[in-house]
TIGULO-522987 format. One record per residue (C-alpha): chain; x, y, z. Coordinates in steps of 0.2 Angstrom, whole numbers. Layout:
# TIGULO-522987
   mol       u       v       w
     A       X       Y       Z
...
This chain:
# TIGULO-522987
   mol       u       v       w
     A    -212    -213    -100
     A    -199    -216     -85
     A    -181    -220     -88
     A    -177    -237     -84
     A    -165    -238     -67
     A    -151    -250     -66
     A    -150    -256     -48
     A    -131    -262     -44
     A    -127    -270     -27
     A    -110    -262     -18
     A     -98    -272     -22
     A    -103    -273     -39
     A    -103    -255     -41
     A     -85    -256     -35
     A     -81    -270     -45
     A     -86    -260     -60
     A     -80    -244     -56
     A     -62    -252     -53
     A     -62    -260     -69
     A     -66    -244     -81
     A     -53    -236     -70
     A     -40    -248     -73
     A     -45    -247     -91
     A     -41    -228     -93
     A     -26    -231     -83
     A     -18    -242     -96
     A     -19    -229    -109
     A      -6    -223     -99
     A      10    -222     -95
     A      13    -235     -78
     A      14    -227     -61
     A      10    -208     -71
     A      -9    -211     -56
     A      -1    -215     -43
     A       2    -203     -27
     A      21    -203     -29
     A      19    -197     -48
     A       5    -184     -44
     A      17    -177     -28
     A      29    -173     -39
     A      20    -166     -54
     A      13    -154     -41
     A      28    -149     -32
     A      36    -145     -47
     A      21    -135     -53
     A      20    -126     -38
     A      37    -120     -40
     A      40    -116     -57
     A      42    -100     -66
     A      35     -89     -75
     A      20     -94     -75
     A      16    -115     -66
     A      16    -126     -79
     A      26    -145     -80
     A      35    -155     -92
     A      30    -177     -88
     A      43    -187    -100
     A      30    -200    -102
     A      13    -197    -104
     A       4    -213    -113
     A       9    -233    -114
     A      23    -231    -129
     A      13    -245    -139
     A      -5    -236    -140
     A       7    -219    -145
     A      15    -226    -159
     A      -2    -233    -165
     A      -7    -216    -165
     A       8    -211    -175
     A       4    -221    -189
     A     -12    -217    -190
     A     -10    -200    -192
     A       2    -199    -206
     A      -6    -215    -215
     A     -25    -208    -212
     A     -25    -190    -209
     A     -21    -175    -223
     A     -14    -157    -216
     A     -15    -140    -219
     A      -2    -126    -222
     A      -9    -114    -211
     A       4     -98    -209
     A      -1     -79    -203
     A      10     -65    -199
     A      11     -77    -179
     A      10     -97    -185
     A      15    -106    -200
     A      12    -123    -194
     A       1    -141    -204
     A     -12    -144    -194
     A     -28    -158    -195
     A     -46    -152    -189
     A     -54    -153    -171
     A     -52    -170    -166
     A     -68    -168    -157
     A     -75    -169    -174
     A     -71    -188    -174
     A     -88    -192    -164
     A     -95    -186    -183
     A     -86    -202    -189
     A     -94    -214    -195
     A     -90    -236    -190
     A     -77    -236    -207
     A     -67    -221    -206
     A     -68    -224    -186
     A     -61    -240    -186
     A     -45    -233    -195
     A     -41    -219    -182
     A     -45    -231    -165
     A     -30    -228    -160
     A     -33    -209    -159
     A     -51    -211    -154
     A     -44    -222    -140
     A     -32    -210    -135
     A     -43    -194    -136
     A     -54    -199    -125
     A     -42    -206    -112
     A     -35    -188    -111
     A     -54    -182    -110
     A     -57    -195     -97
     A     -65    -189     -79
     A     -49    -200     -71
     A     -36    -189     -82
     A     -47    -172     -83
     A     -47    -176     -60
     A     -28    -180     -62
     A     -22    -164     -73
     A     -35    -152     -61
     A     -28    -160     -46
     A      -8    -159     -51
     A      -8    -142     -57
     A     -20    -134     -45
     A     -34    -126     -58
     A     -51    -131     -52
     A     -63    -141     -59
     A     -61    -144     -81
     A     -77    -144     -93
     A     -80    -165     -94
     A     -89    -160    -112
     A     -81    -147    -122
     A     -65    -156    -129
     A     -52    -143    -140
     A     -41    -152    -148
     A     -29    -154    -164
     A     -13    -162    -174
     A       0    -152    -177
     A      17    -157    -187
     A      29    -142    -188
     A      40    -146    -202
     A      58    -134    -208
     A      52    -118    -208
     A      36    -118    -195
     A      35    -109    -180
     A      21     -97    -168
     A      26     -82    -161
     A      23     -75    -144
     A       3     -77    -136
     A      -6     -80    -120
     A     -19     -92    -128
     A     -32     -83    -119
     A     -46     -87    -131
     A     -65     -91    -125
     A     -66    -102    -110
     A     -49    -110    -112
     A     -42    -115     -92
     A     -25    -128     -99
     A     -15    -130    -113
     A      -5    -145    -114
     A       4    -154    -128
     A      11    -169    -133
     A      25    -173    -144
     A      28    -186    -155
     A      43    -177    -164
     A      54    -188    -178
     A      56    -205    -177
     A      49    -216    -158
     A      66    -221    -158
     A      79    -208    -158
     A      79    -192    -149
     A      75    -173    -155
     A      93    -162    -155
     A      89    -148    -146
     A      99    -140    -161
     A      81    -147    -172
     A      73    -131    -164
     A      53    -136    -160
     A      56    -131    -143
     A      41    -121    -132
     A      47    -106    -125
     A      39     -98    -110
     A      41     -77    -107
     A      40     -69     -91
     A      29     -50     -88
     A      37     -34     -87
     A      22     -29     -80
     A       4     -41     -85
     A      -1     -42    -103
     A      17     -38    -108
     A      31     -50    -111
     A      50     -48    -108
     A      60     -47    -126
     A      65     -66    -120
     A      61     -83    -115
     A      67     -89     -97
     A      60    -107    -100
     A      63    -120    -114
     A      58    -137    -116
     A      64    -147    -132
     A      53    -159    -140
     A      55    -175    -136
     A      42    -191    -142
     A      29    -196    -125
     A      32    -179    -118
     A      20    -170    -113
     A      21    -150    -106
     A       4    -142    -100
     A       2    -126     -91
     A     -13    -115     -84
     A     -18    -101     -97
     A     -16     -85     -87
     A     -27     -70     -97
     A     -10     -58     -97
     A       4     -71     -91
     A       4     -85    -100
     A      15     -77    -114
     A      23     -95    -125
     A      31     -96    -143
     A      35    -111    -149
     A      53    -109    -159
     A      56    -112    -179
     A      59    -133    -183
     A      75    -128    -192
     A      81    -147    -199
     A      74    -156    -213
     A      61    -173    -214
     A      64    -174    -196
     A      42    -167    -192
     A      39    -159    -175
     A      22    -170    -172
     A      13    -166    -156
     A      -6    -166    -151
     A     -12    -147    -145
     A     -25    -145    -135
     A     -35    -136    -121
     A     -46    -143    -107
     A     -59    -129    -103
     A     -68    -120     -87
     A     -85    -131     -87
     A     -97    -125     -95
     A    -115    -120     -93
     A    -126    -134     -83
     A    -110    -143     -78
     A    -104    -144     -62
     A     -92    -130     -56
     A     -99    -119     -68
     A    -100    -101     -63
     A    -106     -88     -73
     A     -91     -76     -81
     A     -78     -86     -71
     A     -64     -86     -87
     A     -67     -68     -92
     A     -55     -56     -83
     A     -51     -41     -85
     A     -36     -45     -97
     A     -39     -44    -116
     A     -40     -58    -126
     A     -23     -63    -138
     A     -28     -55    -152
     A     -33     -37    -140
     A     -17     -41    -134
     A      -7     -38    -151
     A     -18     -26    -159
     A     -17     -16    -142
     A       1     -17    -141
     A       5     -15    -161
     A      -5       4    -159
     A      12      14    -162
     A      13      26    -149
     A      27      38    -156
     A      23      55    -162
     A      25      61    -177
     A      39      75    -176
     A      34      91    -187
     A      43      98    -198
     A      49     118    -195
     A      43     125    -212
     A      27     121    -226
     A      28     115    -241
     A      16     123    -256
     A      13     114    -272
     A      26     121    -281
     A      38     109    -271
     A      31      97    -281
     A      36     103    -299
     A      54     103    -297
     A      71      97    -286
     A      82     113    -280
     A     101     114    -282
     A     102     115    -266
     A      95      96    -261
     A     101      89    -277
     A     117      95    -270
     A     115      86    -255
     A     104      71    -261
     A     118      65    -270
     A     129      61    -257
     A     120      46    -254
     A     107      43    -269
     A     109      38    -284
     A     109      52    -297
     A      97      45    -310
     A      82      45    -295
     A      88      65    -294
     A      86      68    -314
     A      69      78    -317
     A      63      65    -333
     A      67      50    -325
     A      60      55    -308
     A      44      59    -318
     A      39      41    -324
     A      42      38    -305
     A      28      50    -302
     A      18      42    -314
     A      19      24    -309
     A      17      30    -290
     A       1      41    -295
     A      -6      28    -303
     A      -3      12    -292
     A       0      23    -275
     A      17      12    -273
     A      35      13    -282
     A      49       2    -280
     A      66       8    -283
     A      80      -1    -286
     A     100       3    -282
     A      92      20    -273
     A     110      21    -264
     A     123      26    -274
     A     138      12    -279
     A     149      21    -265
     A     140      22    -252
     A     131       4    -255
     A     149      -7    -255
     A     152       1    -239
     A     138      -4    -231
     A     137     -20    -239
     A     153     -26    -232
     A     148     -18    -215
     A     133     -29    -214
     A     138     -45    -222
     A     152     -43    -208
     A     143     -42    -192
     A     129     -54    -196
     A     146     -66    -201
     A     153     -62    -184
     A     133     -62    -177
     A     130     -82    -183
     A     115     -74    -192
     A     122     -82    -209
     A     122     -99    -204
     A     109    -111    -203
     A     103    -111    -186
     A      93    -102    -171
     A     106     -90    -164
     A     106     -88    -144
     A      94     -74    -136
     A     103     -57    -137
     A     112     -61    -150
     A     118     -44    -161
     A     114     -35    -147
     A     128     -21    -150
     A     135      -5    -152
     A     120       5    -155
     A     107      -9    -157
     A      97     -11    -144
     A      80     -24    -145
     A      63     -17    -146
     A      48     -24    -142
     A      37     -31    -134
     A      34     -49    -141
     A      19     -48    -141
     A      17     -40    -154
     A      35     -37    -163
     A      54     -38    -160
     A      70     -32    -169
     A      85     -23    -165
     A      82      -3    -165
     A      94       8    -167
     A      95      22    -151
     A      90      41    -154
     A     107      47    -149
     A     119      38    -159
     A     136      35    -145
     A     143      20    -151
     A     157      19    -165
     A     152       2    -171
     A     155       3    -188
     A     134       0    -193
     A     127      11    -182
     A     136      24    -187
     A     131      20    -205
     A     113      19    -202
     A     112      31    -187
     A     117      44    -205
     A     106      32    -216
     A      90      37    -201
     A      97      57    -204
     A      95      57    -223
     A      77      51    -221
     A      74      67    -208
     A      81      80    -219
     A      71      94    -230
     A      78      88    -243
     A      72      71    -243
     A      54      75    -238
     A      53      89    -254
     A      62      73    -266
     A      46      62    -259
     A      35      77    -260
     A      42      79    -278
     A      38      59    -284
     A      21      57    -273
     A      14      74    -274
     A      11      74    -257
     A      16      86    -244
     A      24      80    -229
     A      21      88    -214
     A      28      76    -200
     A      38      58    -199
     A      40      45    -187
     A      53      29    -188
     A      67      22    -185
     A      84       9    -193
     A      79      -8    -189
     A      90     -24    -187
     A      79     -43    -191
     A      88     -57    -185
     A      85     -72    -191
     A      77     -84    -177
     A      71     -69    -169
     A      62     -55    -175
     A      45     -50    -183
     A      34     -35    -184
     A      15     -42    -181
     A      -1     -33    -196
     A      -4     -15    -187
     A     -18      -4    -195
     A     -17      14    -198
     A     -30      21    -189
     A     -25      39    -192
     A     -42      39    -199
     A     -31      47    -216
     A     -19      41    -228
     A       0      41    -221
     A      16      39    -233
     A      26      22    -229
     A      44      24    -235
     A      57       9    -234
     A      73       7    -237
     A      78     -13    -236
     A      94     -18    -234
     A      94     -39    -232
     A     112     -47    -232
     A     116     -56    -249
     A     132     -59    -252
     A     129     -68    -267
     A     113     -75    -281
     A     109     -90    -271
     A     104     -76    -257
     A      94     -64    -270
     A      83     -79    -273
     A      80     -85    -255
     A      73     -70    -250
     A      66     -66    -269
     A      55     -83    -263
     A      47     -76    -247
     A      50     -94    -240
     A      63     -85    -226
     A      53     -72    -222
     A      59     -54    -218
     A      45     -49    -233
     A      33     -33    -230
     A      17     -37    -233
     A       1     -26    -234
     A     -16     -33    -230
     A     -35     -27    -232
     A     -44     -27    -210
     A     -57     -40    -211
     A     -65     -33    -194
     A     -76     -46    -188
     A     -74     -60    -201
     A     -55     -64    -189
     A     -57     -82    -182
     A     -48     -77    -164
     A     -40     -94    -165
     A     -30     -89    -180
     A     -29     -75    -174
     A     -29     -66    -194
     A     -26     -76    -210
     A     -18     -65    -226
     A     -23     -79    -240
     A     -25     -72    -258
     A     -40     -60    -255
     A     -32     -52    -241
     A     -16     -48    -246
     A     -12     -29    -255
     A       4     -29    -259
     A      18     -41    -255
     A      36     -33    -258
     A      51     -48    -255
     A      66     -42    -244
     A      80     -36    -255
     A      95     -24    -255
     A      94      -6    -258
     A      78      -5    -260
     A      67       9    -257
     A      49       8    -258
     A      37      18    -257
     A      20      17    -251
     A       0      25    -248
     A      -4      18    -236
     A     -24      21    -233
     A     -34      19    -217
     A     -39       2    -209
     A     -25      -6    -222
     A     -13     -18    -212
     A       7     -17    -213
     A      21     -30    -206
     A      37     -40    -207
     A      37     -57    -210
     A      46     -69    -195
     A      64     -70    -201
     A      68     -87    -203
     A      82     -95    -196
     A      89    -103    -212
     A      89     -84    -220
     A     105     -80    -228
     A     105     -65    -212
     A      98     -52    -206
     A      84     -39    -215
     A      92     -23    -211
     A      81      -8    -216
     A      77      12    -211
     A      58      12    -212
     A      47      30    -210
     A      32      34    -209
     A      27      52    -216
     A      12      61    -208
     A       1      72    -222
     A     -11      84    -222
     A     -32      80    -221
     A     -36      92    -233
     A     -23      84    -247
     A     -25      69    -243
     A     -44      71    -247
     A     -40      79    -261
């Protein structure tokens, strides 16, 4: 049977097309589709930095967006999602609304209306024209509702996943009749690149959310790096609709095989490549033997007692620690520094955090805390924190103190202490002194690809001024904790990067003060320090080292 043909006169066709176009345009803010509006937006995109983007102050018809706002809170459920790269509350893909029954769809009629308007031919062509990105798929939808409540954030990435071509965000934060104060957080931050695939450590554009505001940018492999600043305000969720327009799919006008592909890596591949440490191990000049795992020499005890708690130099107590480590492959030692040294360090780090505004519940400006020998370590595609430079030249108090602590971790005496504790024989080391600033710093999950186990040793000195601060760090709600997780190759959803649920997390250690962790990290195990919330009591300071082990020893 041949399909039925419908013949319409030329005048009738024009009228129907005009009525359909008007119907779509009515969903948007008056004047959006005018030539003047198009020219203004196109000009803004062409002159934008660090890559093509724009902000439209009013996108949707306000009455429609208010109905959408009410429907979302009345009818939708959000799932909390958290990985090393983000923390957010999200609905399912709104493309799945087509599968709803009539009753369910009626309850979400305004949201359904808005979704269809955003993916309509008229708006799709508008986006293509003002961005200059080329044709977009008329069928592929990719959109969800996100709400960033207090503590939610999204770290640096470039959105290169699948066939994404344009990324967009429609904002509905807080109360429709109230202005969102930039101090609440939640701004979209855009980063320039030092070179392709390597974003700079700080953004150059910040777009705080506002009601009915629409932001969009072209997804450019290796260039379109962005993040979402943490929301720090209580009871004012940053609600938005996040989505993408895609390259034309197979069979669609403008489809080109491999058009979306480039010689750049996907976001997940970029992260995995960036966090692969290229720092070489520094080799010890002497060789340890099995006898070095038995007792410390008097000379070693004399040196170690200048900075360590004497109880950890007592052979009987240390043997108990060894038993625990041999049984569990991990030990956490509290009050590792002697009282006098720890007291001096505590005063210094609290003073520094107060000076830099890290003890206040707000997001410090980018660049905060850079002083003395502390410099930013990036790139934020994989990590960001302040690192103590290798050569210490400054007389700034914390620089001097942490340079000394770092030298202790490099010493032969500490190496032999580790040998006694772990019954392992370190042959080399690499590591640094770090300061994780609240509201800015983190490391993403790195995988041990050495081909054998390594020994992780970290002295954590999180800023604590009272018992409440201790409790806050212990909850892990404010980040700064260290997490070890198993690697599930091939199981990760590329759109969510990595997840660490109860099955994936092998070990989670809350940030503490004056605590030493010793962990035997097997091949394939991942490790990260969670983003430190701007609401944390202060910075997470630490000295973190990795010790190389002989291949034969690891196998035994």
